[in-house]
PQR file of N, CA, C, O and H, with PARSE charges and radii, in Angstrom:
ATOM      1  N   MET A   1     -23.728 -17.199  -9.861 -0.4000 1.5000
ATOM      2  CA  MET A   1     -22.818 -16.939  -8.761 -0.0000 2.0000
ATOM      3  C   MET A   1     -23.573 -16.232  -7.639  0.5500 1.7000
ATOM      4  O   MET A   1     -24.599 -15.586  -7.856 -0.5500 1.4000
ATOM      5  N   ASN A   2     -23.043 -16.373  -6.472 -0.4000 1.5000
ATOM      6  CA  ASN A   2     -23.637 -15.765  -5.295 -0.0000 2.0000
ATOM      7  C   ASN A   2     -23.235 -14.292  -5.221  0.5500 1.7000
ATOM      8  O   ASN A   2     -22.050 -13.968  -5.300 -0.5500 1.4000
ATOM      9  H   ASN A   2     -22.210 -16.897  -6.296  0.4000 1.0000
ATOM     10  N   GLY A   3     -24.206 -13.410  -5.071 -0.4000 1.5000
ATOM     11  CA  GLY A   3     -23.927 -11.977  -5.004 -0.0000 2.0000
ATOM     12  C   GLY A   3     -23.109 -11.600  -3.785  0.5500 1.7000
ATOM     13  O   GLY A   3     -22.312 -10.664  -3.852 -0.5500 1.4000
ATOM     14  H   GLY A   3     -25.169 -13.674  -5.006  0.4000 1.0000
ATOM     15  N   ASP A   4     -23.281 -12.303  -2.667 -0.4000 1.5000
ATOM     16  CA  ASP A   4     -22.532 -12.001  -1.451 -0.0000 2.0000
ATOM     17  C   ASP A   4     -21.040 -12.271  -1.630  0.5500 1.7000
ATOM     18  O   ASP A   4     -20.205 -11.528  -1.114 -0.5500 1.4000
ATOM     19  H   ASP A   4     -23.928 -13.064  -2.612  0.4000 1.0000
ATOM     20  N   ARG A   5     -20.713 -13.316  -2.350 -0.4000 1.5000
ATOM     21  CA  ARG A   5     -19.308 -13.653  -2.563 -0.0000 2.0000
ATOM     22  C   ARG A   5     -18.617 -12.533  -3.343  0.5500 1.7000
ATOM     23  O   ARG A   5     -17.500 -12.143  -3.003 -0.5500 1.4000
ATOM     24  H   ARG A   5     -21.391 -13.919  -2.770  0.4000 1.0000
ATOM     25  N   TYR A   6     -19.270 -12.016  -4.382 -0.4000 1.5000
ATOM     26  CA  TYR A   6     -18.700 -10.928  -5.171 -0.0000 2.0000
ATOM     27  C   TYR A   6     -18.563  -9.672  -4.322  0.5500 1.7000
ATOM     28  O   TYR A   6     -17.544  -8.985  -4.390 -0.5500 1.4000
ATOM     29  H   TYR A   6     -20.177 -12.333  -4.658  0.4000 1.0000
ATOM     30  N   SER A   7     -19.567  -9.373  -3.534 -0.4000 1.5000
ATOM     31  CA  SER A   7     -19.540  -8.198  -2.674 -0.0000 2.0000
ATOM     32  C   SER A   7     -18.385  -8.285  -1.682  0.5500 1.7000
ATOM     33  O   SER A   7     -17.696  -7.294  -1.443 -0.5500 1.4000
ATOM     34  H   SER A   7     -20.395  -9.931  -3.478  0.4000 1.0000
ATOM     35  N   PHE A   8     -18.174  -9.452  -1.113 -0.4000 1.5000
ATOM     36  CA  PHE A   8     -17.085  -9.644  -0.162 -0.0000 2.0000
ATOM     37  C   PHE A   8     -15.738  -9.418  -0.840  0.5500 1.7000
ATOM     38  O   PHE A   8     -14.848  -8.793  -0.262 -0.5500 1.4000
ATOM     39  H   PHE A   8     -18.734 -10.257  -1.308  0.4000 1.0000
ATOM     40  N   GLY A   9     -15.583  -9.922  -2.061 -0.4000 1.5000
ATOM     41  CA  GLY A   9     -14.336  -9.757  -2.789 -0.0000 2.0000
ATOM     42  C   GLY A   9     -14.042  -8.304  -3.112  0.5500 1.7000
ATOM     43  O   GLY A   9     -12.894  -7.869  -3.030 -0.5500 1.4000
ATOM     44  H   GLY A   9     -16.306 -10.430  -2.531  0.4000 1.0000
ATOM     45  N   ALA A  10     -15.064  -7.556  -3.476 -0.4000 1.5000
ATOM     46  CA  ALA A  10     -14.877  -6.142  -3.788 -0.0000 2.0000
ATOM     47  C   ALA A  10     -14.481  -5.370  -2.542  0.5500 1.7000
ATOM     48  O   ALA A  10     -13.624  -4.488  -2.609 -0.5500 1.4000
ATOM     49  H   ALA A  10     -15.997  -7.910  -3.543  0.4000 1.0000
ATOM     50  N   GLU A  11     -15.086  -5.683  -1.414 -0.4000 1.5000
ATOM     51  CA  GLU A  11     -14.723  -5.009  -0.167 -0.0000 2.0000
ATOM     52  C   GLU A  11     -13.291  -5.353   0.237  0.5500 1.7000
ATOM     53  O   GLU A  11     -12.552  -4.480   0.693 -0.5500 1.4000
ATOM     54  H   GLU A  11     -15.782  -6.399  -1.359  0.4000 1.0000
ATOM     55  N   GLY A  12     -12.898  -6.601   0.076 -0.4000 1.5000
ATOM     56  CA  GLY A  12     -11.535  -7.002   0.411 -0.0000 2.0000
ATOM     57  C   GLY A  12     -10.505  -6.280  -0.439  0.5500 1.7000
ATOM     58  O   GLY A  12      -9.459  -5.871   0.064 -0.5500 1.4000
ATOM     59  H   GLY A  12     -13.499  -7.310  -0.295  0.4000 1.0000
ATOM     60  N   ALA A  13     -10.791  -6.122  -1.711 -0.4000 1.5000
ATOM     61  CA  ALA A  13      -9.868  -5.415  -2.601 -0.0000 2.0000
ATOM     62  C   ALA A  13      -9.768  -3.948  -2.215  0.5500 1.7000
ATOM     63  O   ALA A  13      -8.685  -3.364  -2.262 -0.5500 1.4000
ATOM     64  H   ALA A  13     -11.641  -6.454  -2.119  0.4000 1.0000
ATOM     65  N   LYS A  14     -10.881  -3.355  -1.838 -0.4000 1.5000
ATOM     66  CA  LYS A  14     -10.873  -1.941  -1.455 -0.0000 2.0000
ATOM     67  C   LYS A  14     -10.004  -1.726  -0.223  0.5500 1.7000
ATOM     68  O   LYS A  14      -9.216  -0.781  -0.182 -0.5500 1.4000
ATOM     69  H   LYS A  14     -11.761  -3.829  -1.800  0.4000 1.0000
ATOM     70  N   TYR A  15     -10.134  -2.582   0.774 -0.4000 1.5000
ATOM     71  CA  TYR A  15      -9.342  -2.435   1.985 -0.0000 2.0000
ATOM     72  C   TYR A  15      -7.878  -2.771   1.733  0.5500 1.7000
ATOM     73  O   TYR A  15      -6.998  -2.169   2.350 -0.5500 1.4000
ATOM     74  H   TYR A  15     -10.774  -3.350   0.741  0.4000 1.0000
ATOM     75  N   GLY A  16      -7.603  -3.705   0.853 -0.4000 1.5000
ATOM     76  CA  GLY A  16      -6.227  -4.053   0.533 -0.0000 2.0000
ATOM     77  C   GLY A  16      -5.490  -2.902  -0.106  0.5500 1.7000
ATOM     78  O   GLY A  16      -4.325  -2.658   0.208 -0.5500 1.4000
ATOM     79  H   GLY A  16      -8.318  -4.193   0.352  0.4000 1.0000
ATOM     80  N   ILE A  17      -6.142  -2.200  -0.986 -0.4000 1.5000
ATOM     81  CA  ILE A  17      -5.528  -1.047  -1.636 -0.0000 2.0000
ATOM     82  C   ILE A  17      -5.291   0.071  -0.625  0.5500 1.7000
ATOM     83  O   ILE A  17      -4.234   0.702  -0.641 -0.5500 1.4000
ATOM     84  H   ILE A  17      -7.089  -2.398  -1.241  0.4000 1.0000
ATOM     85  N   SER A  18      -6.240   0.320   0.234 -0.4000 1.5000
ATOM     86  CA  SER A  18      -6.096   1.367   1.244 -0.0000 2.0000
ATOM     87  C   SER A  18      -4.968   1.042   2.214  0.5500 1.7000
ATOM     88  O   SER A  18      -4.184   1.922   2.569 -0.5500 1.4000
ATOM     89  H   SER A  18      -7.098  -0.192   0.247  0.4000 1.0000
ATOM     90  N   PHE A  19      -4.879  -0.208   2.643 -0.4000 1.5000
ATOM     91  CA  PHE A  19      -3.825  -0.606   3.568 -0.0000 2.0000
ATOM     92  C   PHE A  19      -2.456  -0.494   2.916  0.5500 1.7000
ATOM     93  O   PHE A  19      -1.507  -0.039   3.554 -0.5500 1.4000
ATOM     94  H   PHE A  19      -5.516  -0.923   2.355  0.4000 1.0000
ATOM     95  N   GLY A  20      -2.336  -0.901   1.656 -0.4000 1.5000
ATOM     96  CA  GLY A  20      -1.071  -0.812   0.949 -0.0000 2.0000
ATOM     97  C   GLY A  20      -0.591   0.623   0.807  0.5500 1.7000
ATOM     98  O   GLY A  20       0.598   0.908   0.943 -0.5500 1.4000
ATOM     99  H   GLY A  20      -3.106  -1.271   1.138  0.4000 1.0000
ATOM    100  N   THR A  21      -1.522   1.518   0.533 -0.4000 1.5000
ATOM    101  CA  THR A  21      -1.175   2.931   0.413 -0.0000 2.0000
ATOM    102  C   THR A  21      -0.703   3.488   1.746  0.5500 1.7000
ATOM    103  O   THR A  21       0.308   4.187   1.809 -0.5500 1.4000
ATOM    104  H   THR A  21      -2.488   1.286   0.422  0.4000 1.0000
ATOM    105  N   ALA A  22      -1.434   3.179   2.812 -0.4000 1.5000
ATOM    106  CA  ALA A  22      -1.052   3.668   4.144 -0.0000 2.0000
ATOM    107  C   ALA A  22       0.302   3.108   4.568  0.5500 1.7000
ATOM    108  O   ALA A  22       1.114   3.823   5.154 -0.5500 1.4000
ATOM    109  H   ALA A  22      -2.256   2.611   2.761  0.4000 1.0000
ATOM    110  N   LEU A  23       0.543   1.851   4.277 -0.4000 1.5000
ATOM    111  CA  LEU A  23       1.813   1.229   4.624 -0.0000 2.0000
ATOM    112  C   LEU A  23       2.965   1.866   3.858  0.5500 1.7000
ATOM    113  O   LEU A  23       4.019   2.140   4.433 -0.5500 1.4000
ATOM    114  H   LEU A  23      -0.117   1.271   3.800  0.4000 1.0000
ATOM    115  N   ALA A  24       2.771   2.102   2.572 -0.4000 1.5000
ATOM    116  CA  ALA A  24       3.817   2.735   1.758 -0.0000 2.0000
ATOM    117  C   ALA A  24       4.123   4.139   2.257  0.5500 1.7000
ATOM    118  O   ALA A  24       5.288   4.533   2.319 -0.5500 1.4000
ATOM    119  H   ALA A  24       1.915   1.880   2.105  0.4000 1.0000
ATOM    120  N   ILE A  25       3.095   4.895   2.613 -0.4000 1.5000
ATOM    121  CA  ILE A  25       3.300   6.260   3.116 -0.0000 2.0000
ATOM    122  C   ILE A  25       4.049   6.230   4.441  0.5500 1.7000
ATOM    123  O   ILE A  25       4.963   7.027   4.653 -0.5500 1.4000
ATOM    124  H   ILE A  25       2.149   4.575   2.563  0.4000 1.0000
ATOM    125  N   ALA A  26       3.675   5.327   5.325 -0.4000 1.5000
ATOM    126  CA  ALA A  26       4.337   5.234   6.629 -0.0000 2.0000
ATOM    127  C   ALA A  26       5.809   4.846   6.481  0.5500 1.7000
ATOM    128  O   ALA A  26       6.675   5.443   7.121 -0.5500 1.4000
ATOM    129  H   ALA A  26       2.933   4.679   5.152  0.4000 1.0000
ATOM    130  N   ILE A  27       6.092   3.857   5.646 -0.4000 1.5000
ATOM    131  CA  ILE A  27       7.477   3.433   5.428 -0.0000 2.0000
ATOM    132  C   ILE A  27       8.285   4.566   4.810  0.5500 1.7000
ATOM    133  O   ILE A  27       9.403   4.848   5.240 -0.5500 1.4000
ATOM    134  H   ILE A  27       5.388   3.373   5.126  0.4000 1.0000
ATOM    135  N   SER A  28       7.714   5.213   3.798 -0.4000 1.5000
ATOM    136  CA  SER A  28       8.423   6.273   3.098 -0.0000 2.0000
ATOM    137  C   SER A  28       8.720   7.450   4.011  0.5500 1.7000
ATOM    138  O   SER A  28       9.836   7.971   4.010 -0.5500 1.4000
ATOM    139  H   SER A  28       6.805   4.984   3.448  0.4000 1.0000
ATOM    140  N   TYR A  29       7.729   7.874   4.790 -0.4000 1.5000
ATOM    141  CA  TYR A  29       7.955   9.037   5.655 -0.0000 2.0000
ATOM    142  C   TYR A  29       8.953   8.722   6.758  0.5500 1.7000
ATOM    143  O   TYR A  29       9.767   9.570   7.124 -0.5500 1.4000
ATOM    144  H   TYR A  29       6.823   7.451   4.790  0.4000 1.0000
ATOM    145  N   THR A  30       8.894   7.507   7.290 -0.4000 1.5000
ATOM    146  CA  THR A  30       9.833   7.107   8.333 -0.0000 2.0000
ATOM    147  C   THR A  30      11.257   7.060   7.787  0.5500 1.7000
ATOM    148  O   THR A  30      12.204   7.439   8.476 -0.5500 1.4000
ATOM    149  H   THR A  30       8.232   6.818   6.993  0.4000 1.0000
ATOM    150  N   THR A  31      11.402   6.600   6.562 -0.4000 1.5000
ATOM    151  CA  THR A  31      12.727   6.470   5.958 -0.0000 2.0000
ATOM    152  C   THR A  31      13.274   7.802   5.462  0.5500 1.7000
ATOM    153  O   THR A  31      14.434   8.127   5.716 -0.5500 1.4000
ATOM    154  H   THR A  31      10.632   6.292   6.002  0.4000 1.0000
ATOM    155  N   ASN A  32      12.445   8.586   4.748 -0.4000 1.5000
ATOM    156  CA  ASN A  32      12.926   9.792   4.064 -0.0000 2.0000
ATOM    157  C   ASN A  32      12.604  11.096   4.779  0.5500 1.7000
ATOM    158  O   ASN A  32      13.241  12.110   4.493 -0.5500 1.4000
ATOM    159  H   ASN A  32      11.503   8.323   4.542  0.4000 1.0000
ATOM    160  N   HIS A  33      11.649  11.111   5.690 -0.4000 1.5000
ATOM    161  CA  HIS A  33      11.195  12.324   6.380 -0.0000 2.0000
ATOM    162  C   HIS A  33      10.786  13.412   5.387  0.5500 1.7000
ATOM    163  O   HIS A  33      11.096  14.588   5.577 -0.5500 1.4000
ATOM    164  H   HIS A  33      11.131  10.288   5.922  0.4000 1.0000
ATOM    165  N   SER A  34      10.092  13.008   4.338 -0.4000 1.5000
ATOM    166  CA  SER A  34       9.644  13.934   3.305 -0.0000 2.0000
ATOM    167  C   SER A  34       8.189  13.631   2.939  0.5500 1.7000
ATOM    168  O   SER A  34       7.848  12.505   2.580 -0.5500 1.4000
ATOM    169  H   SER A  34       9.840  12.052   4.184  0.4000 1.0000
ATOM    170  N   ILE A  35       7.351  14.644   3.034 -0.4000 1.5000
ATOM    171  CA  ILE A  35       5.933  14.467   2.693 -0.0000 2.0000
ATOM    172  C   ILE A  35       5.774  14.240   1.196  0.5500 1.7000
ATOM    173  O   ILE A  35       4.923  13.453   0.781 -0.5500 1.4000
ATOM    174  H   ILE A  35       7.629  15.559   3.326  0.4000 1.0000
ATOM    175  N   VAL A  36       6.576  14.914   0.381 -0.4000 1.5000
ATOM    176  CA  VAL A  36       6.476  14.759  -1.070 -0.0000 2.0000
ATOM    177  C   VAL A  36       6.781  13.326  -1.486  0.5500 1.7000
ATOM    178  O   VAL A  36       6.044  12.737  -2.277 -0.5500 1.4000
ATOM    179  H   VAL A  36       7.267  15.553   0.718  0.4000 1.0000
ATOM    180  N   TRP A  37       7.870  12.760  -0.953 -0.4000 1.5000
ATOM    181  CA  TRP A  37       8.197  11.364  -1.277 -0.0000 2.0000
ATOM    182  C   TRP A  37       7.142  10.409  -0.734  0.5500 1.7000
ATOM    183  O   TRP A  37       6.842   9.397  -1.367 -0.5500 1.4000
ATOM    184  H   TRP A  37       8.469  13.238  -0.311  0.4000 1.0000
ATOM    185  N   ALA A  38       6.580  10.716   0.422 -0.4000 1.5000
ATOM    186  CA  ALA A  38       5.529   9.866   0.983 -0.0000 2.0000
ATOM    187  C   ALA A  38       4.309   9.837   0.071  0.5500 1.7000
ATOM    188  O   ALA A  38       3.700   8.784  -0.114 -0.5500 1.4000
ATOM    189  H   ALA A  38       6.824  11.538   0.937  0.4000 1.0000
ATOM    190  N   ILE A  39       3.950  10.975  -0.497 -0.4000 1.5000
ATOM    191  CA  ILE A  39       2.814  11.032  -1.426 -0.0000 2.0000
ATOM    192  C   ILE A  39       3.127  10.230  -2.691  0.5500 1.7000
ATOM    193  O   ILE A  39       2.291   9.458  -3.162 -0.5500 1.4000
ATOM    194  H   ILE A  39       4.446  11.831  -0.347  0.4000 1.0000
ATOM    195  N   ILE A  40       4.315  10.412  -3.232 -0.4000 1.5000
ATOM    196  CA  ILE A  40       4.703   9.680  -4.445 -0.0000 2.0000
ATOM    197  C   ILE A  40       4.702   8.177  -4.181  0.5500 1.7000
ATOM    198  O   ILE A  40       4.188   7.407  -4.992 -0.5500 1.4000
ATOM    199  H   ILE A  40       4.994  11.039  -2.850  0.4000 1.0000
ATOM    200  N   HIS A  41       5.270   7.758  -3.061 -0.4000 1.5000
ATOM    201  CA  HIS A  41       5.310   6.335  -2.742 -0.0000 2.0000
ATOM    202  C   HIS A  41       3.916   5.815  -2.420  0.5500 1.7000
ATOM    203  O   HIS A  41       3.635   4.641  -2.658 -0.5500 1.4000
ATOM    204  H   HIS A  41       5.688   8.384  -2.402  0.4000 1.0000
ATOM    205  N   GLY A  42       3.041   6.655  -1.887 -0.4000 1.5000
ATOM    206  CA  GLY A  42       1.657   6.254  -1.653 -0.0000 2.0000
ATOM    207  C   GLY A  42       0.922   5.971  -2.947  0.5500 1.7000
ATOM    208  O   GLY A  42       0.069   5.085  -3.002 -0.5500 1.4000
ATOM    209  H   GLY A  42       3.270   7.609  -1.693  0.4000 1.0000
ATOM    210  N   ILE A  43       1.249   6.716  -3.982 -0.4000 1.5000
ATOM    211  CA  ILE A  43       0.634   6.481  -5.295 -0.0000 2.0000
ATOM    212  C   ILE A  43       1.058   5.115  -5.829  0.5500 1.7000
ATOM    213  O   ILE A  43       0.250   4.398  -6.420 -0.5500 1.4000
ATOM    214  H   ILE A  43       1.942   7.435  -3.938  0.4000 1.0000
ATOM    215  N   PHE A  44       2.324   4.755  -5.622 -0.4000 1.5000
ATOM    216  CA  PHE A  44       2.812   3.455  -6.084 -0.0000 2.0000
ATOM    217  C   PHE A  44       2.472   2.323  -5.116  0.5500 1.7000
ATOM    218  O   PHE A  44       2.600   1.153  -5.475 -0.5500 1.4000
ATOM    219  H   PHE A  44       2.981   5.337  -5.143  0.4000 1.0000
ATOM    220  N   SER A  45       2.059   2.636  -3.944 -0.4000 1.5000
ATOM    221  CA  SER A  45       1.637   1.764  -2.838 -0.0000 2.0000
ATOM    222  C   SER A  45       2.360   0.420  -2.768  0.5500 1.7000
ATOM    223  O   SER A  45       3.507   0.381  -2.321 -0.5500 1.4000
ATOM    224  H   SER A  45       1.956   3.587  -3.652  0.4000 1.0000
ATOM    225  N   TRP A  46       1.744  -0.672  -3.188 -0.4000 1.5000
ATOM    226  CA  TRP A  46       2.320  -1.996  -2.989 -0.0000 2.0000
ATOM    227  C   TRP A  46       3.633  -2.181  -3.738  0.5500 1.7000
ATOM    228  O   TRP A  46       4.480  -2.961  -3.302 -0.5500 1.4000
ATOM    229  H   TRP A  46       0.813  -0.641  -3.551  0.4000 1.0000
ATOM    230  N   PHE A  47       3.820  -1.483  -4.852 -0.4000 1.5000
ATOM    231  CA  PHE A  47       5.097  -1.595  -5.565 -0.0000 2.0000
ATOM    232  C   PHE A  47       6.242  -1.089  -4.687  0.5500 1.7000
ATOM    233  O   PHE A  47       7.314  -1.691  -4.644 -0.5500 1.4000
ATOM    234  H   PHE A  47       3.132  -0.849  -5.206  0.4000 1.0000
ATOM    235  N   TYR A  48       6.004   0.019  -3.992 -0.4000 1.5000
ATOM    236  CA  TYR A  48       7.039   0.550  -3.105 -0.0000 2.0000
ATOM    237  C   TYR A  48       7.250  -0.355  -1.893  0.5500 1.7000
ATOM    238  O   TYR A  48       8.385  -0.542  -1.456 -0.5500 1.4000
ATOM    239  H   TYR A  48       5.132   0.508  -4.026  0.4000 1.0000
ATOM    240  N   VAL A  49       6.188  -0.910  -1.352 -0.4000 1.5000
ATOM    241  CA  VAL A  49       6.310  -1.802  -0.199 -0.0000 2.0000
ATOM    242  C   VAL A  49       7.157  -3.022  -0.565  0.5500 1.7000
ATOM    243  O   VAL A  49       8.043  -3.410   0.196 -0.5500 1.4000
ATOM    244  H   VAL A  49       5.266  -0.757  -1.706  0.4000 1.0000
ATOM    245  N   VAL A  50       6.892  -3.623  -1.714 -0.4000 1.5000
ATOM    246  CA  VAL A  50       7.671  -4.795  -2.147 -0.0000 2.0000
ATOM    247  C   VAL A  50       9.115  -4.392  -2.428  0.5500 1.7000
ATOM    248  O   VAL A  50      10.038  -5.113  -2.050 -0.5500 1.4000
ATOM    249  H   VAL A  50       6.172  -3.308  -2.332  0.4000 1.0000
ATOM    250  N   TYR A  51       9.323  -3.250  -3.085 -0.4000 1.5000
ATOM    251  CA  TYR A  51      10.675  -2.758  -3.346 -0.0000 2.0000
ATOM    252  C   TYR A  51      11.440  -2.556  -2.025  0.5500 1.7000
ATOM    253  O   TYR A  51      12.591  -2.972  -1.891 -0.5500 1.4000
ATOM    254  H   TYR A  51       8.573  -2.664  -3.392  0.4000 1.0000
ATOM    255  N   PHE A  52      10.789  -1.921  -1.075 -0.4000 1.5000
ATOM    256  CA  PHE A  52      11.440  -1.665   0.213 -0.0000 2.0000
ATOM    257  C   PHE A  52      11.807  -2.974   0.903  0.5500 1.7000
ATOM    258  O   PHE A  52      12.892  -3.095   1.470 -0.5500 1.4000
ATOM    259  H   PHE A  52       9.854  -1.583  -1.184  0.4000 1.0000
ATOM    260  N   ALA A  53      10.909  -3.949   0.857 -0.4000 1.5000
ATOM    261  CA  ALA A  53      11.166  -5.243   1.505 -0.0000 2.0000
ATOM    262  C   ALA A  53      12.321  -5.976   0.833  0.5500 1.7000
ATOM    263  O   ALA A  53      13.127  -6.608   1.517 -0.5500 1.4000
ATOM    264  H   ALA A  53      10.027  -3.850   0.396  0.4000 1.0000
ATOM    265  N   LEU A  54      12.415  -5.905  -0.482 -0.4000 1.5000
ATOM    266  CA  LEU A  54      13.463  -6.622  -1.204 -0.0000 2.0000
ATOM    267  C   LEU A  54      14.815  -5.929  -1.117  0.5500 1.7000
ATOM    268  O   LEU A  54      15.840  -6.587  -0.939 -0.5500 1.4000
ATOM    269  H   LEU A  54      11.760  -5.393  -1.038  0.4000 1.0000
ATOM    270  N   VAL A  55      14.825  -4.607  -1.242 -0.4000 1.5000
ATOM    271  CA  VAL A  55      16.077  -3.877  -1.329 -0.0000 2.0000
ATOM    272  C   VAL A  55      16.594  -3.435   0.037  0.5500 1.7000
ATOM    273  O   VAL A  55      17.778  -3.587   0.337 -0.5500 1.4000
ATOM    274  H   VAL A  55      13.992  -4.072  -1.388  0.4000 1.0000
ATOM    275  N   ARG A  56      15.706  -2.889   0.861 -0.4000 1.5000
ATOM    276  CA  ARG A  56      16.152  -2.323   2.126 -0.0000 2.0000
ATOM    277  C   ARG A  56      15.789  -3.171   3.332  0.5500 1.7000
ATOM    278  O   ARG A  56      16.187  -2.841   4.450 -0.5500 1.4000
ATOM    279  H   ARG A  56      14.744  -2.765   0.617  0.4000 1.0000
ATOM    280  N   GLY A  57      15.057  -4.235   3.143 -0.4000 1.5000
ATOM    281  CA  GLY A  57      14.657  -5.081   4.261 -0.0000 2.0000
ATOM    282  C   GLY A  57      15.845  -5.802   4.888  0.5500 1.7000
ATOM    283  O   GLY A  57      16.825  -6.117   4.212 -0.5500 1.4000
ATOM    284  H   GLY A  57      14.733  -4.503   2.235  0.4000 1.0000
ATOM    285  N   GLU A  58      15.743  -6.052   6.169 -0.4000 1.5000
ATOM    286  CA  GLU A  58      16.860  -6.716   6.858 -0.0000 2.0000
ATOM    287  C   GLU A  58      16.585  -8.170   7.050  0.5500 1.7000
ATOM    288  O   GLU A  58      17.415  -8.886   7.612 -0.5500 1.4000
ATOM    289  H   GLU A  58      14.947  -5.797   6.717  0.4000 1.0000
TER
END
């Protein structure tokens, strides 16, 4: 296998996780106005984003 392809995939996964966490924190803080809930939802990251989209999305 090509080493560059693996390297690209690892970088993409790293940025995807970071973006999901930031998105979850932003949604949570905007909705709840609580830093504690924002941290908790940041830990769950993409799970909270999908939950928010399914349950509270318009």
